[in-house]
C-alpha positions, -999 to +999 in steps of 0.1 A: +619+382-024+619+397+011+614+367+035+586+387+053+566+390+020+543+362+009+536+351-026+508+376-030+531+405-021+516+411+013+542+421+040+522+413+071+523+450+081+494+459+104+485+489+082+484+468+051+466+441+069+438+465+080+434+478+045+433+442+031+406+431+056+386+462+049+387+453+012+370+420+020+335+436+022+338+450-014+351+417-027+325+395-010+298+419-022+306+407-057+289+374-048+267+382-017+243+412-016+236+432+015+253+411+043+280+435+055+273+429+092+277+391+088+309+397+068+323+419+096+313+394+122+332+366+104+363+388+102+360+397+139+358+359+147+389+352+126+408+380+144+398+365+178+403+329+168+366+323+175+337+305+158+304+317+145+268+305+146+249+317+116+211+317+120+188+324+091+160+308+070+171+287+040+181+306+009+197+337+024+232+329+011+248+315+044+268+289+024+277+314-003+289+339+023+314+315+038+326+303+004+331+339-007+350+348+025+373+318+020+379+328-017+386+365-008+410+353+020+426+326-001+418+300+026+407+264+023+371+256+030+349+225+034+312+219+040+295+192+060+258+187+058+247+177+093+221+150+093+206+126+119+228+097+107+261+117+106+288+100+127+316+118+146+342+101+124+325+117+094+336+150+107+369+144+124+383+115+103+392+079+112+417+052+111+415+031+079+432-003+074+455-005+045+457-040+031+489-033+012+509-023+043+488-042+069+487-011+090+461+015+100+465+050+086+446+082+096+423+096+070+416+133+079+380+144+080+366+177+066+374+194+099+410+196+087+404+229+069+406+267+075+368+275+073+345+246+081+308+252+072+288+230+095+254+232+077+223+228+099+243+217+129+211+212+150+200+184+127+226+159+141+225+141+175+245+155+204+272+129+200+282+142+166+277+178+177+301+173+205+327+159+181+332+195+171+338+206+207+375+195+209+382+209+175+366+243+184+382+246+218+415+228+216+421+232+178+430+196+175+414+162+169+422+131+190+418+098+173+430+066+189+447+086+216+468+106+192+462+144+190+463+159+156+465+197+153+442+216+130+453+242+104+457+278+114+435+298+109+406+276+118+370+287+120+337+268+123+308+286+108+277+266+119+243+273+105+208+266+119+173+273+108+154+295+133+119+284+123+120+246+117+124+226+149+109+192+140+137+165+139+163+188+154+186+186+184+190+220+200+225+229+209+231+227+247+242+259+265+277+245+270+282+242+233+265+275+224+290+292+247+318+279+226+307+301+197+322+335+199+294+352+179+258+344+169+250+363+137+215+365+124+212+365+086+180+385+077+160+383+046+172+409+021+155+443+016+134+448-015+162+466-034+187+440-024+165+412-036+160+430-069+198+432-072+201+394-065+176+385-092+192+410-116+226+393-111+211+358-117+193+371-148+227+384-161+242+349-157+257+349-121+266+314-110+269+311-072+290+279-077+316+298-098+330+326-076+360+332-099+336+340-128+318+364-104+351+383-100+359+373-064+397+374-060+420+370-030+425+404-013+440+393+020+461+363+031+469+343+062+499+366+067+476+397+068+454+379+093+484+370+115+496+406+114+461+418+123+458+394+152+491+407+166+479+443+163+446+435+179+465+420+209+482+454+214+449+474+214+446+492+247+418+485+271+414+509+299+403+498+334+370+517+329+362+497+297+370+464+315+346+474+343+320+484+318+321+449+301+319+433+335+289+454+346+270+446+314+276+408+319+267+409+356+235+428+347+224+398+326+227+376+356+204+399+376+178+404+349+143+392+359+137+381+323+165+356+323+172+323+339+208+322+327+231+352+324+264+356+307+293+337+322+329+350+327+338+333+294+312+355+277+327+386+293+361+376+280+345+371+246+329+406+246+362+422+255+380+403+227+354+412+200+354+448+212+392+450+207+390+435+173+362+459+162+382+489+176+412+479+156+392+473+124+377+508+127+412+523+129+418+528+166+444+513+189+422+517+220+386+505+229+357+529+235+323+521+250+307+523+215+329+493+205+315+473+234+279+483+224+284+474+188+295+438+196+273+432+226+244+417+207+262+391+185+286+382+214+260+378+241+226+369+226+233+331+225+248+331+261+216+340+279+184+320+285+149+336+287+124+327+313+094+309+298+070+336+310+091+363+295+093+344+262+055+341+262+052+379+266+073+384+234+106+393+252+137+383+232+173+379+242+181+409+220+156+431+237+169+422+271+205+431+261+193+463+245+176+473+278+208+464+298+229+485+275+205+514+281+207+512+318+243+503+326+262+535+332+287+543+304+322+553+314+333+588+304 
């Protein structure tokens, strides 16, 4: 076998990688109905080595979406249910005393995986929330002074319920900023919901993705080749200035107390490049920036209380900014 070819026959070629990642939507659709934007967002995050905050009411297939993505990418996945009594070591792992050897050995926590589903992350206290920060930012876990690298790829997909706030601990702005994207998972349309019920009536079991026909269509080699291709995607000075102008406009908006930081501007540039490459181009255009502005920026701004009372949302403010900031020709 060619040493550049993996066990699934993928060569790591950028063209093959793009086709494989495009096939993810169709494969995940075998298990999850009508969530193409969320699937695309998760793929963009993987390409940018970022993390995703999924917001939606219970029962809209957030967990199933992540599991289906992991199955279609042939990646390892683990799930942690965040609760008020969850300890940091329950996420990162801890040293355990072995009576046979009279020594301490490290037992890895669920964070040592490719796709970590942090379910209802806002239900656990800040101390446990922050245990994910090092993992998300440094891609390592330090226990007893020893850093331990996490697998690559590594993505945290954290979920939160947008309507139930009792007994929750809202994520601080500094931690929200660590998420590359915030994706909203809407309730399905009437036809999509009919399709979901029809599948269940025909025997679909969300716990058995293999029986549903979900098969690996892309690999870690494809993902690595795709990342290398994204890094070569051209960004003109005009596009860079456009991204900066959008982010600076959020800092001057009368509806916001907190605008987008330079880290947010960097994130928007990265997601725009990934989206441009996924759509078949090796250069970024203004439409790429517009397409990714909402999911990349909506969680990085903070509304003024008076604006919130008037029904203004982060999305509506960003929409208005995109309308008014001059688009480069």
